matplotlib code that plots the C-alpha trace (Angstrom):
import matplotlib.pyplot as plt

x = [15.4, 16.7, 19.7, 20.2, 23.3, 23.3, 25.8, 23.9, 26.2, 28.6, 31.5, 32.8, 35.2, 37.3, 37.6, 39.3, 39.2, 35.3, 34.8, 34.0, 33.9, 31.5, 33.3, 31.9, 34.0, 37.3, 39.9, 41.2, 43.6, 44.5, 41.5, 38.7, 36.8, 35.0, 31.6, 33.3, 34.1, 30.6, 29.0, 31.1, 29.9, 26.4, 26.8, 27.4, 24.2, 21.6, 18.7, 19.5, 17.6, 18.6, 21.1, 19.9, 22.2, 20.9, 23.0, 22.5, 21.9, 25.5, 27.1, 24.5, 26.4, 29.5, 27.7, 26.0, 29.6, 30.8, 27.8, 28.5, 32.1, 31.4, 29.5, 27.4, 25.2, 22.7, 20.5, 22.0, 19.9, 21.1, 18.6, 19.2, 17.6, 17.3, 19.5, 22.6, 24.1, 24.7, 22.0, 19.2, 20.3, 17.6, 20.0, 20.4, 17.0, 15.4, 16.8, 15.9, 12.1, 12.7, 13.8, 10.9, 8.4, 9.7, 10.5, 7.3, 9.6, 7.7, 10.7, 13.1, 15.8, 19.5, 20.5, 24.3, 26.3, 28.4, 31.6, 32.0, 34.5, 34.4, 36.4, 33.8, 31.2, 27.5, 25.8, 26.1, 24.5, 21.6, 21.3, 20.7, 18.2, 16.1, 16.6, 15.4, 12.9, 13.6, 15.1, 18.9, 21.7, 25.4, 27.5, 31.3, 32.8, 35.4, 37.4, 38.4, 36.4, 36.8, 35.5, 32.5, 31.7, 31.5, 29.0, 25.8, 26.4, 24.1, 23.3, 22.2, 20.6, 21.6, 19.1, 20.6, 17.9, 18.8, 17.8, 19.1, 20.9, 22.4, 24.0, 27.4, 27.2, 29.5, 29.6, 29.1, 27.3, 28.8, 31.6, 29.3, 29.5, 26.7, 27.8, 25.9, 24.7, 21.0, 18.6, 14.9, 11.9, 9.5, 6.9, 9.3, 9.8, 6.5, 7.8, 10.4, 7.5, 6.3, 9.9, 10.2, 6.5, 7.4, 10.0, 13.1, 16.5, 16.7, 20.5, 22.6, 21.3, 21.7, 19.2, 16.3, 17.3, 17.9, 14.2, 13.1, 14.5, 12.0, 9.2, 9.8, 12.1, 15.5, 18.3, 22.2, 24.5, 28.2, 30.4, 33.8, 36.3, 37.2, 35.0, 36.2, 34.3, 36.0, 35.0, 38.3, 41.6, 43.2, 40.7, 41.0, 44.7, 44.5, 42.3, 44.6, 47.4, 45.6, 44.8, 48.3, 49.6, 47.0, 45.0]
y = [2.5, -0.6, -2.6, -6.5, -8.2, -11.8, -13.7, -17.2, -19.3, -21.8, -21.0, -24.4, -23.3, -21.6, -24.6, -24.9, -21.1, -21.3, -24.5, -22.7, -18.9, -17.3, -15.7, -12.3, -12.3, -13.3, -10.6, -8.4, -6.3, -6.0, -4.1, -5.0, -8.1, -8.2, -7.3, -4.2, -2.8, -3.3, -1.9, 1.2, 2.0, 1.5, 3.7, 6.8, 6.4, 9.0, 7.2, 3.8, 3.5, 0.0, -2.6, -6.2, -9.1, -12.6, -15.5, -19.2, -20.7, -22.3, -18.7, -16.6, -16.4, -15.3, -12.4, -11.4, -11.3, -9.1, -6.9, -6.6, -5.5, -2.6, 0.8, 2.1, 5.1, 2.9, 0.0, -3.3, -6.4, -10.1, -12.5, -16.3, -18.1, -21.3, -23.5, -25.4, -26.9, -26.9, -29.7, -27.4, -23.9, -21.6, -19.9, -16.3, -15.7, -17.9, -15.8, -12.5, -13.9, -15.2, -11.6, -9.9, -12.0, -12.1, -8.4, -7.6, -5.3, -2.3, -0.2, 0.3, -2.3, -2.2, -6.0, -6.6, -10.0, -10.5, -11.5, -8.4, -5.9, -2.6, 0.6, 3.2, 5.1, 4.1, 7.5, 8.1, 4.8, 5.5, 8.9, 7.6, 4.9, 7.6, 10.0, 7.2, 5.7, 2.2, -0.9, -0.7, -3.0, -2.1, -2.9, -2.5, -3.2, -5.8, -7.6, -10.5, -13.3, -15.8, -13.3, -12.6, -16.3, -16.5, -13.5, -12.0, -10.3, -7.5, -5.9, -2.2, 0.3, 4.0, 5.1, 2.7, 0.1, -3.5, -5.1, -8.6, -10.4, -13.8, -15.6, -17.1, -17.1, -19.6, -17.0, -13.5, -11.1, -7.9, -7.0, -5.5, -7.4, -7.4, -7.3, -8.4, -4.8, -4.3, -1.7, -2.6, -0.4, -1.6, -2.6, -5.0, -7.0, -8.9, -10.2, -12.2, -14.6, -14.9, -15.7, -18.7, -19.9, -20.4, -22.8, -20.7, -21.2, -19.9, -19.8, -17.1, -13.6, -12.7, -15.2, -12.9, -9.6, -12.1, -12.9, -9.2, -7.8, -9.7, -8.3, -4.6, -1.7, -2.2, 0.3, -0.2, 1.9, 1.9, 1.8, 3.8, 1.7, -1.7, -4.5, -8.0, -11.2, -13.2, -16.7, -18.4, -18.7, -16.7, -14.0, -13.8, -13.5, -10.9, -8.6, -9.0, -8.1, -4.8, -3.7, -4.6, -2.3, 0.4, 0.2]
z = [9.5, 11.2, 10.3, 10.4, 10.3, 9.3, 11.5, 11.9, 9.7, 10.8, 8.7, 8.1, 5.3, 8.1, 10.4, 12.8, 13.5, 13.6, 15.5, 18.5, 17.4, 14.7, 11.8, 12.8, 16.0, 14.4, 15.2, 12.4, 14.6, 18.4, 19.2, 16.8, 15.5, 12.1, 13.7, 15.2, 11.8, 10.5, 13.5, 13.5, 10.1, 10.9, 14.3, 12.1, 10.3, 12.0, 10.1, 11.7, 15.0, 16.0, 15.0, 15.2, 14.9, 14.2, 15.1, 15.9, 19.4, 19.3, 19.3, 20.9, 24.2, 22.5, 20.7, 24.1, 25.6, 22.8, 23.2, 26.9, 26.3, 24.2, 24.3, 21.6, 20.6, 18.9, 20.3, 19.5, 20.0, 19.7, 18.3, 18.8, 15.7, 17.8, 15.2, 16.7, 13.6, 9.8, 9.5, 11.0, 9.9, 8.5, 6.0, 5.4, 4.0, 6.5, 9.2, 7.5, 7.7, 11.1, 12.3, 10.3, 12.1, 15.5, 15.7, 13.7, 11.5, 10.0, 9.0, 6.1, 6.5, 5.8, 5.6, 5.7, 5.9, 9.0, 6.9, 4.6, 5.7, 3.7, 3.7, 2.6, 4.5, 4.3, 4.4, 0.6, 0.0, 2.4, 1.0, -2.6, -1.2, 0.0, -3.1, -5.7, -3.1, -4.4, -3.0, -3.6, -4.0, -3.4, -6.6, -7.6, -10.6, -10.7, -13.6, -11.5, -13.4, -10.4, -8.0, -10.6, -10.6, -6.6, -6.2, -7.8, -10.9, -12.2, -15.4, -14.9, -17.2, -17.6, -14.8, -12.4, -12.7, -12.2, -15.3, -14.3, -11.6, -11.5, -8.4, -9.2, -12.9, -14.7, -17.5, -16.2, -18.5, -17.0, -14.6, -12.0, -8.8, -6.2, -2.6, 0.7, 1.6, 0.8, 1.4, 1.5, 1.7, 4.5, 2.0, 0.5, 3.6, 3.2, -0.1, 1.8, 2.8, -0.7, -1.9, 0.5, 0.0, -3.9, -2.5, -3.4, -1.7, 1.7, 1.9, 0.2, 1.0, -2.8, -3.9, -2.6, -4.7, -7.5, -7.6, -6.4, -9.6, -11.5, -9.3, -9.0, -9.8, -7.9, -8.2, -8.1, -6.1, -7.0, -3.9, -4.0, -1.8, -1.0, 0.1, 1.2, 2.0, 4.8, 3.5, 3.2, 5.2, 2.4, 2.5, 6.4, 6.2, 3.6, 5.7, 8.7, 6.8, 5.3, 8.9, 10.2, 7.4, 8.6, 5.3]

ax = plt.figure().add_subplot(projection="3d")
ax.plot(x, y, z, "-o")
ax.set_aspect("equal")
plt.show()
């Protein structure tokens, strides 16, 4: 299995913090940036043989500097998608396809957003993926209506099969939020090109699984722990407060 961290966005909602720095490299404590927290979780997974981080040309050098300043037991590779602005960005799913083609990926793939911080370990999720032998989405129930309206919302049957998924629904049909930690079987990677060729949105990473659940059996894994999307100034400050408090 390989892991891919999507970190090619320009994070305009976090300006001026991200005018010259990517969101994934914002500090969350004196000793760690957002990306450190994600990579540290992945480094614990014996099944992950390589960690790929896709970014844009504007920030690629900063990611290379980050990588040069740390040691890892995993091979980590920075991939420059060649874009330089919001106007020419590829989008999360466009970047996924870019990496699949450039790296000629033929492995199961763990896809993670570069701006999600989570408190739980990833091994149980990966174990579930191998046990059910299906593509998997990480879900977490929430009763926060505004949060549900800003993320993907799934409907799941008694066997854990995702029967429906809607991105940012105005009227959520369940309280099962879907977060940007996806486990895809290697056979599924070729479907990303099919998705894009149909003219579907290349942007939010959750649009692909929204389409995928209509094509094949996809399972849901319920996480036990906190997960935080650093999408706004308020969310970023909340994360920093949590770490300052040792949580």
